[in-house]
C-alpha positions in Angstrom: 0.1 0.0 0.1 1.1 3.6 -0.9 2.5 5.1 2.4 0.8 8.4 1.3 -2.6 6.6 1.2 -2.6 4.9 4.5 -3.6 7.4 7.4 -1.0 6.4 10.3 -2.0 6.3 14.0 0.0 9.4 14.4 -1.7 11.2 11.6 -5.2 10.0 12.8 -5.0 9.7 16.6 -8.9 10.0 17.2 -11.8 8.7 15.0 -12.6 12.3 14.2 -9.1 13.1 13.1 -9.0 10.3 11.2 -12.1 11.3 9.1 -10.7 14.9 8.9 -7.5 13.5 7.4 -9.4 11.1 4.8 -11.5 14.4 3.7 -8.4 16.6 3.4 -6.6 13.7 1.6 -9.1 12.7 -1.0 -12.0 15.1 -0.9 -13.6 14.1 -4.2 -13.1 10.3 -3.8 -16.2 8.1 -3.5 -16.8 7.3 0.3 -20.2 5.8 0.5 -22.7 4.4 -1.8 -26.3 3.6 -0.8 -29.6 2.8 -2.4 -32.1 5.7 -2.0 -36.0 4.6 -1.9 -37.2 8.0 -2.8 -35.8 7.8 -6.4 -35.1 4.2 -6.5 -31.3 5.1 -7.5 -27.9 4.2 -6.1 -26.3 7.5 -4.9 -22.4 7.9 -4.3 -21.2 10.2 -1.8 -17.7 11.9 -1.6 -15.5 12.3 1.5 -16.1 16.2 1.2 -19.8 15.7 0.7 -20.0 13.7 3.7 -17.8 16.1 5.8 -20.2 18.9 4.8 -23.4 17.0 6.0 -21.4 16.0 9.2 -20.8 19.7 9.8 -24.6 20.2 9.5 -25.3 17.4 12.2 -22.7 19.1 14.4 -24.7 22.4 14.2 -27.7 20.7 15.2 -26.5 18.9 18.0 -25.0 22.2 19.3 -28.2 23.7 19.2 -29.8 20.9 20.9 -27.6 22.0 24.2 -25.6 18.6 24.2 -22.6 18.9 26.3 -19.3 17.1 26.3 -19.5 13.4 27.2 -23.3 13.0 26.7 -24.5 10.0 25.2 -26.5 9.9 21.8 -28.1 6.4 21.0 -28.5 5.4 17.3 -31.1 2.8 16.4 -30.7 2.5 12.5 -30.0 0.4 9.5 -26.3 0.5 8.2 -26.5 3.7 6.1 -24.4 7.0 5.3 -26.5 8.8 7.9 -25.2 6.3 10.6 -21.6 7.4 9.5 -22.7 11.1 9.6 -24.0 10.9 13.1 -21.2 9.2 14.4 -18.6 11.5 12.8 -20.6 14.6 14.3 -20.8 13.3 17.7 -17.2 12.2 17.9 -15.9 15.6 16.9 -18.0 17.9 18.7 -17.6 19.6 21.9 -14.8 17.4 23.6 -16.7 14.1 22.0 -20.1 13.1 22.5 -20.5 9.5 22.9 -22.2 7.4 20.4 -24.1 4.3 21.5 -25.4 2.1 18.9 -28.2 -0.4 19.4 -29.7 -3.0 17.1 -32.2 -1.2 14.7 -35.0 -3.9 15.4 -34.4 -4.6 19.0 -37.0 -4.8 21.7 -38.4 -1.8 23.5 -37.3 -3.2 26.7 -33.6 -3.5 25.6 -33.6 0.1 24.3 -35.0 1.6 27.3 -32.4 -0.4 29.6 -29.6 0.7 27.4 -30.7 4.4 27.2 -31.2 4.6 31.0 -28.1 2.8 31.8 -25.9 5.2 29.8 -28.1 8.2 30.7 -28.4 9.0 27.0 -29.7 12.4 26.2 -30.6 12.2 22.4 -32.0 9.1 20.6 -31.6 8.9 16.8 -34.3 6.3 15.1 -34.8 5.6 11.6 -38.3 5.7 11.1 -41.7 4.4 11.7 -40.8 0.9 12.6 -38.5 2.0 15.3 -40.9 4.6 16.4 -43.8 2.0 16.6 -41.6 -0.2 18.8 -40.6 2.4 21.4 -44.0 4.6 21.3 -45.4 2.9 24.4 -42.1 3.1 26.3 -41.2 6.7 25.5 -41.9 7.8 29.2 -39.6 5.4 30.6 -36.6 6.8 28.6 -35.7 8.9 31.9 -32.7 10.9 30.4 -33.8 11.2 26.8 -34.7 15.1 25.8 -35.2 14.4 22.0 -35.9 11.9 19.5 -34.6 12.6 16.0 -36.2 10.6 13.1 -34.4 10.2 9.7 -37.8 9.7 8.1 -40.6 11.8 9.0 -43.3 10.3 11.0 -46.8 11.3 11.5 -47.0 11.8 15.2 -47.1 15.0 17.4 -45.2 13.7 20.6 -43.2 16.7 22.0 -40.0 14.8 22.2 -40.1 13.8 18.4 -38.3 15.6 15.4 -37.8 14.8 12.0 -34.4 15.3 10.6 -35.5 17.7 8.1 -36.7 20.1 10.8 -33.8 19.3 13.3 -31.0 20.1 10.7 -30.2 23.8 10.2 -31.0 24.9 6.6 -27.5 26.7 5.8 -25.9 25.9 2.5 -23.1 23.2 2.4 -20.4 25.7 3.2 -20.1 24.5 6.8 -16.5 23.7 8.4 -16.0 20.7 10.6 -15.6 21.3 14.5 -12.7 19.8 15.4 -13.1 19.5 19.3 -13.0 15.8 20.1 -11.6 14.0 23.2 -7.9 12.8 23.6 -7.1 9.5 22.0 -7.2 7.6 25.3 -10.5 8.8 26.2 -14.1 7.3 25.7 -15.3 7.2 22.1 -18.1 4.9 22.3 -20.1 2.4 24.6 -21.1 -0.8 23.0 -23.6 -3.0 24.6 -23.1 -6.6 24.5 -25.3 -9.2 26.0 -22.3 -11.4 27.2 -23.4 -14.6 28.9 -25.6 -13.5 31.8 -28.0 -10.7 32.9 -28.7 -7.4 31.4 -26.5 -6.1 28.3 -23.2 -4.7 29.7 -21.9 -1.4 27.9 -18.3 -2.1 26.7 -16.2 1.4 26.9 -13.9 1.7 24.0 -11.6 4.6 23.4 -10.4 6.2 20.1 -6.9 4.5 20.8 -8.5 1.1 21.6 -10.2 1.0 18.1 -7.5 2.7 15.7 -4.6 0.6 17.4 -6.5 -2.6 16.7 -7.0 -1.4 13.0 -3.5 -0.7 12.5 -2.4 -4.2 14.3 -4.8 -6.0 11.8 -3.1 -4.2 8.8 -0.2 -5.9 9.5 -1.8 -9.1 8.3 -3.9 -7.5 5.4 -2.8 -5.4 2.5 -5.8 -3.1 1.8 -5.6 -0.2 -0.5 -8.0 2.4 -1.7 -9.1 0.4 -4.7 -11.0 -1.8 -2.6 -15.0 -1.8 -2.1 -16.6 -3.1 0.8 -20.3 -4.3 0.9 -21.4 -3.5 4.5 -24.3 -5.9 5.7 -23.3 -6.7 9.1 -25.0 -4.3 11.7 -22.8 -1.3 12.4 -24.1 -1.8 16.0 -21.6 -4.7 16.3 -17.9 -3.5 16.6 -17.0 -6.2 14.1 -18.3 -4.4 11.2 -17.7 -1.0 12.7 -14.1 -1.4 13.1 -13.6 -3.4 10.2 -16.0 -2.4 7.5 -16.1 1.3 8.6 -13.2 2.8 10.4 -10.6 0.4 8.5 -11.9 1.2 5.2 -11.4 4.9 6.3 -7.9 4.3 7.3 -7.2 3.0 3.9 -9.5 5.1 1.7 -11.6 2.4 0.6 -15.1 2.9 -0.7 -18.1 1.5 1.4 -21.4 0.4 -0.2 -24.4 -0.4 2.0 -26.5 -3.3 1.4 -30.0 -2.7 1.1 -31.3 -6.0 3.1 -30.3 -9.2 3.6 -32.8 -10.9 1.2 -31.2 -8.4 -1.5 -27.8 -9.3 -0.5 -27.3 -11.5 -3.5 -28.5 -8.8 -6.1 -26.5 -6.3 -4.2 -23.3 -8.5 -4.7 -23.9 -8.6 -8.3 -24.5 -4.7 -8.6 -21.6 -3.5 -6.1 -19.3 -6.1 -7.0 -17.1 -5.6 -3.9 -13.7 -6.6 -3.5 -13.8 -7.1 0.2 -16.4 -8.8 2.5 -16.8 -8.9 6.2 -19.0 -11.6 7.3 -20.4 -14.3 9.8 -20.6 -17.9 9.0 -24.3 -17.8 8.6 -24.0 -15.8 5.4 -21.5 -18.4 3.9 -23.5 -21.5 5.0 -26.8 -19.6 3.3 -25.0 -19.4 0.1 -23.3 -22.8 0.4 -26.7 -24.4 1.2 -28.3 -22.8 -2.0 -25.4 -24.1 -4.1 -25.7 -27.5 -2.6 -29.5 -27.7 -3.3 -29.0 -26.4 -7.0 -26.3 -29.0 -7.6 -28.5 -31.8 -6.2 -30.8 -31.3 -9.2 -27.9 -31.4 -11.6 -26.6 -34.3 -13.7 -24.0 -36.8 -12.2 -21.4 -35.5 -14.4 -21.9 -31.8 -13.2 -21.8 -32.9 -9.7 -18.5 -34.7 -10.3 -17.1 -31.6 -12.0 -18.0 -29.6 -9.0 -16.5 -31.8 -6.5 -13.2 -32.2 -8.7 -12.9 -28.2 -8.8 -13.1 -28.0 -5.0 -10.6 -30.9 -4.5 -8.0 -29.6 -6.9 -8.7 -25.9 -5.9 -8.3 -27.0 -2.3 -4.9 -28.7 -3.2 -3.8 -25.7 -5.0 -4.4 -23.7 -1.8 -2.5 -25.9 0.3 0.4 -25.9 -2.1 0.4 -22.2 -2.4 0.3 -22.3 1.5 3.5 -24.3 1.5 1.8 -27.4 3.0 1.4 -29.6 0.0 3.8 -30.9 -2.7 3.1 -30.0 -6.5 1.1 -32.7 -8.2 0.3 -33.2 -11.9 -3.5 -32.9 -10.9 -2.9 -28.9 -10.5 -2.6 -28.7 -14.1 -6.4 -29.2 -14.3 -7.1 -26.2 -11.9 -7.2 -23.6 -14.6 -9.8 -25.4 -16.5 -11.9 -26.2 -13.4 -11.6 -22.9 -12.3 -13.2 -21.5 -15.6 -15.8 -24.2 -15.6 -16.7 -23.9 -11.8 -15.1 -21.4 -9.7 -15.5 -18.4 -11.9 -19.3 -18.8 -12.0 -19.4 -19.1 -8.1 -17.4 -15.9 -7.8 -19.7 -14.3 -10.1 -22.4 -14.8 -7.3 -20.1 -12.9 -5.0 -19.8 -10.1 -7.7 -17.1 -11.6 -9.6 -13.9 -9.8 -7.9 -13.8 -11.0 -4.3 -10.1 -10.5 -3.0 -11.0 -12.1 0.2 -13.6 -12.2 2.9 -13.1 -12.1 6.8 -15.3 -14.2 8.7 -15.8 -13.9 12.5 -18.5 -14.4 15.1 -18.5 -18.1 15.2 -16.7 -21.0 13.7 -17.2 -21.8 10.2 -18.0 -25.2 9.1 -14.8 -26.9 7.4 -17.0 -28.1 4.5 -18.3 -24.4 3.9 -14.6 -23.1 4.1 -13.2 -25.7 1.7 -15.7 -25.1 -0.6 -15.2 -21.4 -1.0 -11.4 -21.7 -0.9 -11.6 -24.3 -3.2 -13.2 -22.4 -5.5 -10.9 -19.6 -5.4 -12.6 -17.2 -2.7 -10.1 -16.8 -0.1 -11.8 -17.0 3.6 -10.1 -16.0 6.5 -11.4 -16.5 10.0 -10.4 -14.6 13.2 -11.5 -14.3 16.8 -12.3 -11.3 18.9 -14.4 -9.8 21.4 -16.3 -6.4 21.7 -14.1 -5.9 24.6 -11.1 -6.1 22.6 -12.1 -3.7 19.8 -12.7 -6.6 18.5 -10.0 -8.4 16.8 -7.5 -10.6 18.9 -6.4 -12.8 16.2 -6.7 -13.6 12.6 -5.6 -15.8 9.6 -3.0 -13.9 7.2 -4.0 -14.7 3.7 -0.2 -16.3 3.0 -0.5 -18.2 6.3 -4.3 -19.3 6.4 -5.1 -22.1 8.3 -9.0 -22.3 7.9 -9.8 -24.6 11.1 -8.1 -22.0 13.0 -8.6 -18.5 14.5 -5.1 -17.7 13.2 -2.4 -15.9 15.1 -2.4 -13.0 17.6 -2.3 -9.7 16.1 1.1 -7.9 16.3 1.4 -6.5 20.0 -1.7 -8.7 21.1 -0.5 -10.9 24.0 -2.5 -14.2 24.8 -2.1 -17.0 27.4 -4.3 -19.9 29.0 -4.9 -19.3 32.7 -4.7 -22.1 35.1 -8.2 -22.4 35.0 -8.5 -22.8 31.4 -9.5 -19.3 30.5 -8.0 -17.4 27.5 -6.4 -14.1 28.8 -5.3 -11.3 26.4 -3.5 -7.9 26.7 -3.0 -5.2 24.4 -3.8 -1.3 23.9 -7.3 -2.5 22.2 -8.4 -3.7 25.5 -11.6 -1.7 26.6 -11.5 1.1 29.2 -14.2 -1.1 31.3 -17.8 -1.3 32.1 -19.8 1.9 33.0 -21.4 0.2 35.9 -18.0 -1.5 37.1 -15.6 1.2 37.1 -15.0 1.0 40.8 -14.7 -2.7 41.0 -11.1 -3.7 41.9 -11.1 -6.5 39.2 -11.7 -4.2 36.3 -8.3 -2.5 36.0 -6.7 -5.6 35.5 -8.3 -6.3 32.2 -7.3 -2.7 30.9 -4.1 -3.9 29.6 -2.1 -1.5 31.4 0.8 -4.0 32.5 -0.5 -7.2 34.6 -2.4 -10.2 33.7 -5.9 -10.8 35.0 -5.6 -12.6 38.4 
């Protein structure tokens, strides 16, 4: 990757500074692409256009009377507006704190999260989210305003449409650059964990950006790449890799319309990089297998041969197998089978990153055998999130890979996985006085 393309940790020490750097370096480059229902058209947004809209949101947030450190909850699909809301909060008044929630979560959880973090503002997508929350509005103890991206026909005093909330000045506004320090709180991400109520994971700017640069030691990603974003931005995996990492590298991010439309969007957007979870690969695998079962025995054998020999080539390229004459058939089989399957993913996938759960060996073998590199990793919301990953040149699909450079891991006497790095969270909001918490902050001692 060109050194003038990548924004270094020093050049972009906070998430807001990272955004400003990208706008300055490539103002006219396409940053985001998304489908607009009002005119049934895909729209492209440059970095400069995005910055101007962020500035409008910052003025609106200022007029709402929000003070440094106050929480803003966002309950929306992945969209350009999600990024705008995030960047507007990050750069304003020593840093407001964005708290993302799942866009179709239950009202009970939204109320719990909003009250637990003492949120002041709630941003929702539209009627569906309003209908979910309408009967619980009075339980949102600290929320002063609710802003809806789409107009809602309701006269509740807290509800405002985005159109009336935003200032109407022309796009000549400058970004406000007044964010928190790198080590200070950037976001709170609520994760269900294993027991009890969701817990708020407090992540700093440095936690997230350090994790990105550690991951880039394993993956060479340049500005000519296109992400198709379909995992929820409320999850740290998609947010770190499909949003902030893309910004560090200058990539374009396109937003999937919906999971049922994913296959069509893959063909339209033709992404080079995908961030996914096993169920997406398993769904594609299942459809391919179902269709294959209806084909002739000859086609079934041809498909199996393409996977088997493609896998042998993968193992040979990885240095784990010797060359064999059967590899001479791989280019032909790839033309007949592999290239057609890759077309279902847009035709030009460089590689895909899979996390969140273990991917079935059979599924991984099919995709890799057909020329679609799948690399798995492991992490937690609490680790910003990547702990380990498989580099493309040393990819063992049955494993979660190697710890990122600078990430330490070990197994405790009780059999627990322990990790230490600069990407370990600041803590949980309700547990900051708990003497056990600082041991997990990566400051110098292993958890006891």
